[in-house]
C-alpha positions as CSV (number, residue, x, y, z in Angstrom):
1,M,48.5,-18.9,7.1
2,T,47.4,-15.4,7.3
3,S,43.8,-14.4,6.6
4,H,43.3,-11.3,4.6
5,Q,40.2,-9.5,5.4
6,T,38.6,-8.1,2.3
7,T,36.7,-4.9,2.4
8,Q,33.0,-5.4,1.7
9,T,31.8,-3.1,-1.1
10,M,28.4,-2.5,-2.7
11,K,27.2,-1.0,-5.9
12,P,26.0,2.6,-5.7
13,A,22.4,1.5,-6.3
14,T,22.5,-0.8,-3.2
15,A,24.0,2.0,-1.1
16,A,21.4,4.5,-2.3
17,K,18.7,2.0,-1.4
18,K,20.1,1.5,2.1
19,L,20.4,5.3,2.5
20,G,16.8,5.8,1.3
21,V,17.7,8.2,-1.5
22,Y,17.1,8.2,-5.3
23,L,20.4,7.2,-7.0
24,E,20.0,9.5,-10.0
25,A,19.9,12.5,-7.7
26,T,23.1,11.6,-5.9
27,P,26.5,13.2,-6.9
28,T,28.3,11.7,-9.9
29,E,31.2,10.5,-7.8
30,F,28.7,8.5,-5.7
31,Q,27.0,7.0,-8.7
32,E,30.2,6.0,-10.5
33,G,32.1,4.6,-7.5
34,V,31.7,1.7,-5.1
35,V,30.8,2.1,-1.5
36,S,32.5,0.2,1.3
37,R,30.6,-0.9,4.4
38,S,32.6,1.6,6.5
39,E,31.8,4.4,4.0
40,L,28.1,3.5,4.2
41,N,28.2,3.6,8.0
42,A,30.0,7.0,7.9
43,L,27.3,8.3,5.5
44,Q,24.6,7.1,7.9
45,T,26.1,8.4,11.1
46,D,27.4,11.7,9.7
47,P,25.6,12.5,6.5
48,P,27.2,15.1,4.2
49,E,25.2,18.1,3.1
50,W,24.1,16.6,-0.2
51,L,22.7,13.6,1.6
52,Q,20.9,15.7,4.1
53,E,19.4,17.9,1.4
54,L,18.3,14.8,-0.6
55,R,16.6,13.3,2.4
56,R,14.9,16.7,3.2
57,T,13.7,17.7,-0.3
58,G,14.1,14.7,-2.6
59,P,13.5,13.5,-5.2
60,H,12.6,10.4,-3.2
61,P,12.6,6.8,-4.4
62,R,9.2,4.9,-4.5
63,P,9.5,3.2,-1.1
64,V,10.1,6.5,0.6
65,V,7.2,8.2,-1.4
66,A,4.9,5.3,-0.5
67,A,5.8,5.5,3.2
68,K,5.4,9.3,3.3
69,L,1.9,8.9,1.7
70,G,0.9,5.9,3.8
71,V,0.3,3.6,0.9
72,S,2.0,0.6,-0.7
73,I,4.4,0.8,-3.7
74,A,1.7,-1.1,-5.7
75,G,-0.8,1.5,-4.5
76,L,1.5,4.2,-5.9
77,A,1.5,2.4,-9.3
78,R,-2.3,2.0,-9.3
79,G,-2.5,5.8,-8.6
80,G,-0.3,6.5,-11.6
81,V,2.8,7.6,-9.6
82,T,5.7,5.9,-11.3
83,E,8.4,8.6,-11.0
84,P,10.3,9.8,-7.9
85,L,8.6,12.8,-6.2
86,T,10.1,15.7,-4.2
87,T,8.9,16.5,-0.7
88,E,7.0,19.4,-2.1
89,Q,5.1,17.2,-4.6
90,I,4.3,14.7,-1.8
91,E,3.0,17.5,0.4
92,A,0.8,18.7,-2.5
93,L,-0.6,15.2,-3.0
94,K,-1.4,15.0,0.8
95,N,-3.2,18.4,0.6
96,E,-5.1,17.6,-2.6
97,L,-6.0,14.1,-1.3
98,P,-7.1,12.6,-4.6
99,E,-9.5,9.8,-4.6
100,W,-6.9,7.2,-5.5
101,L,-4.8,8.2,-2.4
102,Q,-7.8,8.0,-0.1
103,K,-8.6,4.5,-1.5
104,E,-5.1,3.3,-1.2
105,R,-4.7,4.6,2.4
106,A,-7.9,2.8,3.3
107,T,-6.6,-0.4,1.7
108,Q,-3.3,-0.1,3.5
109,A,-5.1,0.4,6.8
110,E,-7.1,-2.8,6.2
111,V,-3.9,-4.7,5.4
112,R,-2.4,-3.5,8.7
113,K,-5.5,-4.5,10.7
114,E,-5.5,-8.0,9.1
115,T,-1.8,-8.4,9.8
116,V,-2.4,-7.6,13.5
117,R,-5.4,-9.9,13.6
118,I,-3.4,-12.8,12.2
119,K,-0.5,-12.1,14.5
120,E,-2.8,-12.1,17.5
121,K,-4.5,-15.3,16.4
122,K,-1.2,-17.1,16.0
123,A,-0.1,-15.9,19.5
124,E,-3.4,-17.1,20.9
125,Q,-3.0,-20.5,19.3
126,G,0.5,-20.7,20.6
127,E,-0.7,-20.2,24.2
128,Q,-3.5,-22.8,23.8
129,S,-1.6,-25.6,22.1
130,P,-0.3,-28.3,24.5
131,R,3.4,-28.3,25.1
132,P,5.2,-31.5,23.9
133,R,6.4,-33.7,26.7
134,S,10.1,-34.3,27.0
């Protein structure tokens, strides 16, 4: 019996998500094809000019926009940002610092603090709990 190794492929939407780019802004060939695991690795290690430009200027997908603004994706929605933004638009928002962005950044900071507190508490409890006898 011979085992045939099949090439793993993914939909363009999945590949775009893994690359951190907005699918609709990618070239037509990328959007209409399938991407193999080796092609994805090649795009990540040696990105072509179109990918470098997209990462540099956008438009960026919501997870990237949220990360660049320091808020959650839900925070973006609460702030009324539902469309992809370019790097220029993100920088403009950072400079304007609207009230919703200030509020969402504060909320995100609290969430991070709470996550750290819970992690530390669990670590502390792990150190204090008696070890089971073998």
